[in-house]
MARKE-52023 format. One record per atom (N, C-alpha, C): x, y negated, z negated. Coordinates in steps of 0.2 Angstrom, whole numbers, plus 5000, padded with zeros to 4 digits. Example, Ala and Ser with C-alpha at 12.3 -4.5 7.8 and 13.67 -1.06 7.14 Angstrom:
MARKE-52023
506650284961/506250224961/506650164961/506450114965/506850054964/506450004961/
end
This chain:
MARKE-52023
500450065000/500050005000/500549945000/501049944996/501449884995/501749875002/502049925006/502349915012/501849885018/501149915017/500649885022/500549805020/500549785014/500449715012/500949675015/501649705014/502249665017/502149665024/501949715028/501949715035/501449665037/500849665034/500349615035/500549545035/500849535029/501149465028/501649445033/502149485034/502649475039/502349455046/501849495048/501549485055/501149425055/500749405049/500349345049/500849285050/501449285046/501949235047/502249225054/502349275057/502649275064/502149255069/501549275068/501049245073/500949175072/500949145066/500949075065/501449035067/502049065067/502649035070/502549035077/502349085080/502249085088/501749035090/501149035086/500648985088/500948915088/501348895083/501648825082/502148815088/502548865090/502948865095/502648855102/502048885103/501648875109/501448805111/501448765105/501248695106/501848645107/502448675108/503048635109/503348645116/503748605118/504048605125/504748635124/504848685128/505548725128/505848705134/506548685134/506848665140/507348715142/507548705149/508048755151/508748745147/509148795147/509748785143/510348755148/510348695148/510848655152/511248605147/511848625145/512148585141/512948575143/513048585150/513648575152/513948505151/513548455151/513748385150/513948375143/513748415139/513848405131/514548445129/514848485134/515448525132/516148475135/516648485131/517248455133/517648505137/518248485139/518648535142/518848595139/518848595132/519048655128/518348695126/517748675128/517148705127/516848685120/517148635117/516748605111/516048575113/515548595109/514948565111/514748505106/514848445110/514648385106/513948375106/513548385100/512848365099/512848315094/512548255096/512448205092/511948215086/512148215080/511648225075/511548165071/510948145069/510848085065/511248085059/511548025058/512048015052/511648025045/511047995045/510747995038/510548065036/510348105041/510048175040/510348215046/510948245046/511248275051/510948345053/510348345056/509948405057/509548405063/509648455068/509248455074/508948515075/508348525078/508148585081/508048575089/508448625092/508348625099/507948685102/507548665107/507048715109/507248735116/507548795117/507848815124/507348875127/507348875133/507048935137/507648965141/507849025139/508449055142/508149105147/508349085154/508149135159/508749155163/508649215166/509249245170/509449195175/510049185176/510349145181/510249065180/509949045174/509848975173/510048955166/510648975164/510848955157/511648935159/511848895154/512548865155/513048925154/513448935159/513848995159/514548985156/514548945150/515248935147/515148955140/515748975137/515848985130/515848925126/515648915121/515548855117/515748865110/515948815106/516048815099/515948745096/515848745090/515748675087/515848685079/515848625076/515948625068/515348625064/514748605067/514148605064/513848685063/513448695058/513148765057/512548775061/512448835062/511948845067/511648915066/510948915067/510548975067/510148985074/510149045076/509849055083/509249115082/508649095084/508049135083/507649145090/507749205093/507349215100/506649225097/506149205102/505449215101/505049265105/505249275111/504849315116/505149375118/505749385118/506049445121/506749455118/507149505120/507749515118/508249465120/508849455116/509349415118/510049435116/510549425119/511149445117/511649385116/511949385111/512449325109/513149355109/513549325113/514249345112/514649295107/514949325102/515349285097/516049315097/516549275099/517249305099/517249365103/517449425101/517549485105/516949535104/516349515101/515849555099/515149525103/514749565104/514049545107/513549575102/513049525100/512549535095/511849545099/511549605098/510949615101/510349595097/509949545099/509449515095/508749535098/508249545094/507549555095/507149495093/506549485096/506149425094/506049425086/506149365083/506049365076/506649375072/507249395075/507849405072/508149335071/508549325065/508849255064/509649275064/509949245068/510649255068/511049195065/511549205060/511949155058/512549155063/512549105067/513049095072/513749085069/514249125072/514949105069/515149045074/515048985071/515048925075/515748905078/516248935074/516948915076/517248965081/516949015082/517149065087/516849045094/517149055099/516849045106/516249085106/515649065108/515049095109/514549075114/514149115117/513649105122/513149155122/512549135125/512049185126/512249225133/512249285132/512449325138/511849325144/512049305150/511649305155/511549375158/510849405157/510749475160/510149465164/510049515169/509549505174/508849495172/508649525166/507949525164/507849465158/508349425157/508349375152/507749325153/507349325148/506749275149/506449265142/506749225138/506449205131/506549145129/506049115125/506149055122/506549065115/506949015113/507349025106/507348955103/507448965096/507548905092/508248905090/508548845091/509248835089/509248775084/509448795077/509448755072/510148735070/510248675070/510948645070/510948595064/511448595059/511548545054/512248555051/512348495048/513048495044/512948515037/513448535034/513448555027/513148505022/513248445023/512948395018/512248385018/511848425023/511148425022/510948465016/511348515013/511148555008/511648545002/512248525003/512748524998/513148454999/513048414994/513348344994/513848334989/514348284990/514848274984/514448244978/514648274972/514248244966/513648284964/513448324969/512848364967/513048434964/512548474961/512648534958/513048584962/513648604959/514048654963/513548714965/513048734962/512648794964/512348784970/512248714973/511948704979/512448734985/513048744983/513448774988/513248844990/512848884986/512648954988/512248944994/511948894996/511548895002/512048905008/512648885008/513148885013/513448955014/513448995009/513849055008/513749105015/513049115017/512949155023/513449135029/513649065030/513949045035/514749055034/514949065028/515649065027/515949125024/515549175022/515749235020/515449295024/515849305030/515649355035/516149405036/516049465037/516549515038/516649525046/517249525048/517349535056/516949595058/516649585064/516249635067/515549655064/515349615059/514749625055/514349565055/514049535060/513749475060/513149475055/513049415053/512449405048/511849395052/511349445053/510749445056/510249465052/509749415051/509149435047/508649465052/508549535052/508149565057/507349555055/507049555061/506249535060/505949595056/506249655056/505949715052/506149715044/506549665043/506749655035/506149635031/506149655025/505649635020/505649565019/506249525020/506249455019/505949415025/505849445031/505649415037/505049375036/504549395032/503949355032/504049285029/504449285023/504649225020/505049185025/505449215029/505849175034/505449145039/505049185042/504649155048/504149105045/503949115039/503449055036/503848995035/504448995033/504948935032/505048905039/505148955044/505348925051/504648885054/504148915052/503448885055/503348815051/503448815045/503448745041/503948695043/504548725045/505048685047/504948655054/504648695058/504448665065/503948615064/503448625061/502848575060/503148515057/503548515052/503848455049/504248415054/504748455057/505148425062/504848385068/504348425071/504048395077/503348365075/503148355069/502548325068/502648255068/502148215068/502148145069/501748105063/501948055061/501648015056/501848025049/502348065048/502548075042/503248035040/503147985036/503647945033/504247975030/504148035027/504648075023/504748135027/504848135033/504948195038/505648225036/506148185035/506748215033/506748255027/506448225021/506348265015/506048335016/505448325020/505148395021/505548445025/505948425030/506348465033/506848495029/507148455024/507648485020/507348535015/506748525013/506448565008/506348635012/506148645018/505948705021/506648735024/507148695025/507748715027/508048755021/507948725015/508248765009/507848835008/507248835009/506848895009/507048945014/507248925020/507548975025/508148995023/508648955021/509348975018/509249015012/508749015008/508749055002/508549125004/508149125010/508049195012/508649235015/509149195018/509749215020/510149235015/510149195009/510549215004/510449285001/509749295000/509549364997/509649415002/509649405009/509749455014/510549475014/510949425013/511649435014/512049425007/511749435002/512049414995/512649464994/513149434991/513649484988/513849444981/513549464976/513649434969/514349414967/514849454968/515549444967/515849394971/515649384977/515949334982/515549264980/514949264978/514549204976/514849184970/515049224965/515349204959/515949164960/516349194964/517049164965/516949094969/516549094973/516449024977/516148974972/515648994968/515348944964/515848924958/516248964956/516748944951/517248894954/517448914960/517948864963/517648794964/516948794966/516648734967/516548694961/516348734955/516248704949/516948674946/517448714947/518148684945/518348614949/518148614956/518348554959/517848494957/517148514956/516748464954/516948434947/517248474942/517448444936/518048404937/518548414942/519148374944/518848304946/518348314950/518148244953/517548214950/517348234944/516848204940/517048134938/517648114936/517748044934/517547994940/517648014946/517547974952/516747974953/516448034953/515648034953/515347994948/515547994942/515247954937/515347884938/515947854940/516147794942/515647764947/515547804953/515147784959/514447784957/514247824952/513547824950/513347754947/513847724943/513647664939/513947604943/514347614948/514647554951/514647564959/514047584962/514047604969/514147544973/514047484971/514147424975/514847404976/515347434972/516047414972/516447464976/516847434980/517247474985/517847514980/517947574983/518447614979/518947634985/519547624984/520047644989/520247714987/520547744992/520747814991/521247824985/521747774985/522247774979/521847764973/521347724972/521047714966/520647774964/520347814969/519947874967/520447924966/520947934969/521447984967/521747974960/521847904958/522047894951/521547904946/520847894947/520347914942/520347994941/520548024946/520448104945/521148134944/521648094942/522348114940/522648154946/522548134952/522848174958/523248124962/523748154966/524048114971/523548094977/523648054981/523148034987/523148094991/523648134993/523648184997/523148244994/523348254987/522948314984/522248294984/522048234982/521348214981/521048214988/521348194993/521048205000/520848275001/521348325000/521148385002/520548414997/520648404991/520148424986/519448404988/519448334989/518748304990/518448324996/518848335002/518548355008/518348435008/518648475004/518548545003/517948544999/517848514994/517348514989/516648484992/516748434996/516048394998/515948405006/516448425009/516348425017/516448365020/516448305017/516448245019/517048205017/517248145020/517748105018/517548055012/517948025009/517747985003/517347925006/517547895012/517147835014/516447865016/516347925019/515647945020/515247955014/515547985009/515247995003/514947925000/515447875000/515247814997/514647785001/514647795007/514147765012/513447805010/513547865009/512947905007/512547885001/513047864996/512747844989/512347774990/512747724994/512447664995/511847664999/511747705004/511147715008/510547745004/510747785000/510247824995/509947764991/510347724988/510047664984/509747614989/509947604995/509647564999/508847585001/508747645002/508147675003/507647664996/507947674991/507547664984/507347594984/507847544985/507647474984/507147454990/507247474996/506747455001/506047484999/506047544997/505347574995/505047564989/505447544984/505247534977/505247464974/505447414978/505447344976/505147304982/505047234980/504847194985/505447144986/506047154984/506547114985/506747104993/507047044995/507147035002/507747085004/507747095011/508347135013/508947105012/509047035012/509647005010/509847015003/509347014998/509547024992/509747094990/509447144994/509647214993/510347224996/510447195001/511147195005/511647174999/511547114996/511947084991/512047134985/511547164983/511547214977/512047274979/511947294985/512347354988/513047334989/513247274989/513947254990/514147244996/513647225001/513847205008/513947135008/514447115012/514647045013/514047005016/513647035020/513046995023/512547045026/511947015027/511347065029/511547095036/511847065040/511947095047/512447155046/512947155042/513347215041/512847275038/512447255033/511947305030/511547335035/511247285039/510847315045/511147365049/511747345051/512147395056/512247455052/512447455046/512647525043/512047565042/511447525040/510847565039/510547595045/510647555051/510347585057/510847645060/511447635058/511847695060/511747755056/511547745050/511347805046/510647835047/510147795048/509447815048/509147805055/509447775060/509247765067/508747705067/508647665062/508147615062/508447555057/508247495057/508447445053/508047445046/508347415041/508047405035/507247385036/507247325040/506547295041/506047345044/506347385049/505947435052/505747495048/506147505043/506047565038/505447545034/505547485031/505047455026/504347445030/504347425036/503747405040/503347475041/503747525043/503447595044/503047625039/503347615033/503047635026/502447595025/502447535026/501847495025/501247515029/501447525036/500947545041/500647615039/501047665037/500847725036/500647735029/500747695024/500547705017/499847685017/
end
């Protein structure tokens, strides 16, 4: 009876995912213009929330015939039919509903075969979507499926897995949130369902001993960097140089740079910008202060500088952000 209930739940979640996908437009796989001479795939991700869902229809003879690689993290989900993904020296055979954790640093590509004809979801994001500097070290667990793989044994959550129902439900919610319109908090919703999706992968590929080692290392690094995080939390409008940050943490500049990048995945300047932009959103949404006053509180020399930085991060100006909330509120 329990197996029947699980099968029913899994099938319902899968059918819901397909129904949502049927309302979306899938494009031919043509990405040659995004590849450099070494095959690196340059996909522009939003700075404020570096997350993108691409919808591709892979057809025989109509896909980009080049191996690619990239630094962003990626999940691949075929929807209609089988699909083969080459990663390094191995080929992974996928069925509809399987979720592949792409080995992004290895050259990879969908294999062009005569009967290839399937839509697929490609979910791309940077680590800071789920694990940020100064956040709880336990958040790093969401990234373990991408970093702890055994050669020749790719991480694939199969559609027949007991966890596939939760996974397909999270994918359906993620699609609805990402492609839905009129939601002023779209990014927050996408992050919530991305975490649910990654949580399914954690349980599918968990290795408790490896997780403990990883989390202990992250906790150690977080403790080393805590003086900086505490300072920035209270003085986010004050500029902090690399030399000053290293001194706070009792490290040399070289040691600090390596430790901070490994612990957070971003540079010090990117982290400081993330903190200031987080406070910018809070002030824009929670106060009636003018944009010029907010820029001053955040430590910007003038409003135009603040406008440029905010637009680069979120894709809109502070004024547009506040106006959109007022219209939709």
